Every structure is written in C-alpha cells, then in structure tokens.
C-alpha positions in Angstrom: 91.6 -8.4 63.8 91.3 -4.7 64.4 89.9 -3.2 67.6 86.2 -4.0 68.3 83.9 -1.9 70.6 80.8 -2.4 72.7 77.9 0.1 73.1 79.1 0.4 76.7 82.5 1.8 75.4 84.7 -1.2 76.1 87.2 -2.2 73.5 88.8 -5.6 72.6 91.9 -6.2 70.6 93.8 -9.4 69.8 97.2 -9.9 71.5 98.5 -13.2 70.3 96.1 -15.9 71.6 94.5 -13.6 74.3 92.4 -10.4 74.0 93.1 -7.1 75.6 90.1 -5.3 77.1 89.8 -1.7 78.3 87.6 1.4 78.0 87.7 3.6 74.9 89.3 7.1 74.9 85.8 8.5 74.4 84.7 6.8 77.6 87.7 8.1 79.5 87.0 11.6 78.3 83.4 11.4 79.3 84.3 10.1 82.8 86.7 12.9 83.4 89.7 12.5 85.8 89.8 8.8 86.8 90.6 8.4 90.5 90.0 4.6 91.2 90.1 1.4 89.2 89.1 -2.0 90.5 90.0 -5.1 88.5 89.0 -8.7 88.8 91.4 -11.5 89.9 93.5 -13.5 87.5 91.7 -16.8 86.8 88.2 -15.4 87.2 85.8 -16.4 84.4 83.3 -14.0 82.9 80.4 -14.4 80.5 79.8 -11.6 78.0 78.0 -8.8 79.6 79.0 -9.6 83.2 80.3 -6.7 85.5 84.0 -7.2 85.2 85.7 -4.1 86.7 84.9 -0.7 88.2 86.2 2.7 87.2 85.6 5.8 89.2 86.2 9.4 88.3 85.5 12.7 90.0 82.2 12.7 88.1 80.9 9.1 88.4 81.5 5.4 89.0 81.0 3.1 86.1 80.9 -0.7 85.7 83.1 -2.1 83.0 81.4 -5.1 81.3 83.0 -8.2 79.8 82.7 -7.7 76.0 83.4 -11.4 75.4 83.3 -14.5 77.6 86.5 -16.0 78.9 89.1 -16.3 81.7 91.2 -13.4 83.0 94.9 -14.2 82.3 96.4 -10.9 83.3 95.4 -7.6 84.9 97.0 -4.2 84.5 98.2 -3.3 88.0 99.7 0.0 86.7 96.2 1.5 86.4 95.2 0.3 89.8 98.3 2.0 91.2 97.9 5.1 89.0 94.3 5.5 87.8 95.1 8.7 86.0 96.9 6.6 83.3 93.4 5.7 82.0 92.9 9.3 81.0 96.4 9.5 79.4 96.3 6.4 77.2 92.9 4.6 77.5 93.3 2.8 74.2 96.9 1.8 74.7 99.0 1.3 77.8 96.0 1.8 80.2 94.3 -1.5 79.2 92.3 -3.2 82.0 92.6 -7.0 81.6 93.7 -9.7 79.2 91.3 -12.5 78.6 91.5 -16.0 77.0 88.3 -16.0 75.0 86.0 -19.0 75.4 83.8 -18.0 72.3 85.6 -15.8 69.8 82.5 -15.7 67.6 81.1 -13.2 70.2 83.5 -10.6 68.6 81.4 -10.6 65.5 78.6 -8.8 67.3 80.9 -5.9 68.3 81.4 -2.6 66.4 84.4 -1.9 64.3 86.2 1.4 64.7 84.2 3.3 62.1 80.8 2.1 63.5 82.0 2.9 67.0 83.1 6.4 66.1 79.7 7.1 64.6 78.0 5.6 67.6 80.1 7.6 70.1 79.5 10.9 68.2 75.8 10.4 67.8 75.3 8.5 71.1 
C-alpha cells in the first residue's frame, strides 16, 4: 500500500501489520514553525475522525484526526520532545503514532498521493 491522505492533511502508511499516521509536509508547511505536539496514550482506541492529537505552531493550533479506526500501539516521543522535527521531516521520521487498524477497508476512502497533491494545490 502506498501512502494515503485525508482532506485534513493526515497521512497513513503501512508498516508491517500496523499503520503509521502523521501530518503531511504540506500541512507542516502551512502551520509554520511547530512548537508543541500532544499525542495520545498507547492503548487508546480511536474511531475514524476522532480528535487524536494536537499540533501547535507559532501561527495556530490544529487537531490531528484519526484517519482510520484502531488502537494506538506506539507514539513518537521524539516529536513531543522536539516539535520542530515535524517541520523537518513530516512525512518521514516525524510521524505521530502507530495504530493497529480495526477496519482496514477505511483506507479505501482516503486519497492516494496524486489525488492528495491535486487537493492540496487547489485546496
């Protein structure tokens, strides 16, 4: 599976039997300098669309929504400790959480990279 995106600029990519979730590079760029990240606890269960995390920049605070339903298996403490990492590598090392999906068919409703790129540019 390639990376999938939501209209709220979250991404999901497969990592073995779990899914990595974060915000897109486009979202990080729009936010400006990220100064604070709040992540959920490991073991917390979310339904698609739930508020899952918070990211704050010098410009604004934004909720990060669960793009798929499931249970948090891991959080990225590195971005809590150093929020600026989100601006440096949003689509890579600065992921937010890993989730064990409870309904992988929810991924079908998300945009692929080409559709997301068009969405982000024409937003």
